[in-house]
C-alpha positions, -999 to +999 in steps of 0.1 A: -938-278-894-931-309-880-924-307-840-896-329-830-899-362-806-881-353-788-899-321-772-928-343-770-916-369-752-896-346-723-930-331-724-951-358-713-926-366-684-927-337-669-956-340-646-946-373-638-908-360-633-926-329-608-948-355-588-919-374-580-898-345-567-929-336-547-930-368-535-897-370-522-897-337-506-929-349-486-910-375-478-877-359-469-901-331-444-920-360-427-879-379-423-864-344-409-899-338-385-886-374-371-856-366-364-862-331-352-883-352-327-857-381-318-830-349-315-854-333-289-863-362-273-827-367-271-816-330-261-842-334-230-820-367-224-793-350-217-802-320-200-819-348-179-787-366-170-769-331-168-790-323-141-787-359-122-749-355-130-750-327-115-768-335-082-745-366-080-720-342-080-735-324-049-740-357-032-704-363-039-691-330-027-711-338+001-698-368+011-664-359+010-670-331+033-686-354+058-660-375+055-628-343+058-647-336+090-648-368+107-618-375+132-591-400+114-591-431+134-554-448+132-535-472+154-506-462+167-484-492+179-448-492+191-422-506+177-418-540+178-455-549+194-473-582+173-509-568+188-527-542+188-547-531+221-582-507+230-548-488+242-535-482+206-568-465+190-565-429+180-594-406+167-587-378+153-551-370+169-569-383+205-553-409+228-594-420+223-584-459+235-558-449+262-590-425+277-608-452+276-582-476+295-577-444+315-609-441+327-612-481+332-584-480+354-597-449+375-633-467+379-610-500+393-597-478+416-623-462+431-643-492+433-620-504+454-618-479+473-651-476+478-652-512+494-621-508+512-635-477+529-672-501+536-647-520+550-636-498+577-664-485+581-684-517+593-647-520+610-658-493+634-690-500+634-685-535+647-662-518+676-628-537+660-611-506+651-610-472+670-617-447+652-588-423+662-561-446+652-574-442+618-574-403+619-530-410+627-528-430+597-540-398+576-514-377+589-493-356+569-485-323+556-511-301+544-509-290+510-505-256+514-472-263+535-457-276+502-440-255+480-460-246+447-431-267+428-436-296+452-470-292+448-473-291+406-453-323+406-481-343+427-505-325+402-479-340+376-477-376+389-521-381+400-540-366+381-544-364+341-528-345+317-566-329+315-572-323+345-537-309+360-536-276+335-502-278+334-483-262+302-457-291+289-426-271+301-442-264+338-453-306+339-419-309+335-405-284+357-431-301+385-415-337+374-380-330+382-392-318+418-377-353+434-346-354+416-325-317+419-313-319+454-303-355+452-287-344+417-271-314+430-239-308+433-224-282+470-205-257+468-193-234+490-212-227+524-248-237+524-250-244+483-260-268+463-256-266+421-274-279+392-261-264+353-279-265+330-262-298+312-269-317+352-311-306+347-311-317+312-302-351+324-327-351+352-354-343+324-342-371+301-329-397+328-355-400+357-381-375+347-388-392+307-407-430+301-425-440+272-453-429+278-446-393+286-426-391+255-458-400+230-475-374+248-443-352+257-418-361+228-393-331+240-385-348+274-365-376+257-332-353+245-348-316+259-336-288+239-319-252+253-345-233+253-368-263+268-341-263+295-343-230+300-380-229+306-379-259+331-352-240+350-372-208+348-403-223+365-384-243+390-371-210+399-405-194+396-427-223+419-393-233+442-398-202+463-372-193+483-356-232+484-345-228+443-333-200+424-322-197+390-290-179+384-281-169+348-249-170+333-254-134+316-255-125+353-226-143+370-203-150+345-202-187+341-208-205+314-245-223+318-274-210+336-275-225+372-302-236+394-289-231+436-305-246+464-307-237+494-293-268+516-304-251+549-339-244+535-341-276+516-335-297+550-353-278+570-380-285+546-377-319+542-374-323+579-405-309+582-426-335+554-407-360+577-424-346+609-455-347+590-457-377+577-453-397+617-406-400+609-384-395+634-353-381+613-334-357+628-315-334+604-280-347+614-295-378+595-299-360+570-263-349+557-233-366+545-195-355+547-202-337+519-231-314+527-254-330+502-285-348+515-286-386+525-310-411+510-329-405+540-343-374+532-354-387+495-368-420+512-384-395+539-398-374+506-408-397+486-428-410+528-443-377+529-452-375+490-472-406+495-492-391+525-501-366+506-510-381+477-532-399+504-548-367+516-555-359+476-572-389+468-596-377+497-598-338+485-579-333+458-560-307+448 
């Protein structure tokens, strides 16, 4: 029986087709192997890149922490000022520029004092000045004889804030000291009185300065609580001369600072005597019982003398 030509053709080509398929499979396997190798390298590169990224992130975090830990540097210039000075530099919320200026000023003052003392010493050695005269020029009240409130005033006005160790309201109370009797109103026999509004006026009009307001903002517009605390410290450090009387105890509308007029005049006289002046008690009184300007002048002279003694020995 005759065979089918189509089957013969198929049978003759089968080996060729299988061989071609085998070659194709081999080529595909090689291609897959190459792709696997490329993928492996890409995976390794990706892992390395991720490692570098983690390292960069750690460095960035460390830099950020370092930046956050560094104090902020800023310039604080008063409104209206057209230029900047070293005193306008603040670092980490601290007036570093002003501290540097103060240190420079204090160094210059100390140098001047040293030069003055050296000159005086030379004059004494040459016999041009009697040493007893220098002792007489330095006379003044001893610090131990001053009211604590008076000493706080001297500390607040002659020392840097970091040196006088006074709380803000204590400092304000000390700074009111020279103005209390002057602003007080006579009442009855032997009393000088300041109400809470009077004390607020003293703080705002007599004590407040732009420089002080930058450090103690409440000085420009003291709250009722600030005024009350200042009055309490005046009472505490004013010993027997200054007394705070509370409205709830007196039945009056406001708290008051009451000054013993006779004791104040005696204190002012002692300061005057201590600074080589010659006023008497009558010269410090007015017809209405208030203190005349001479008492305030004597107080200022005494404070100047006390500052001199402070420069020699400190507080």
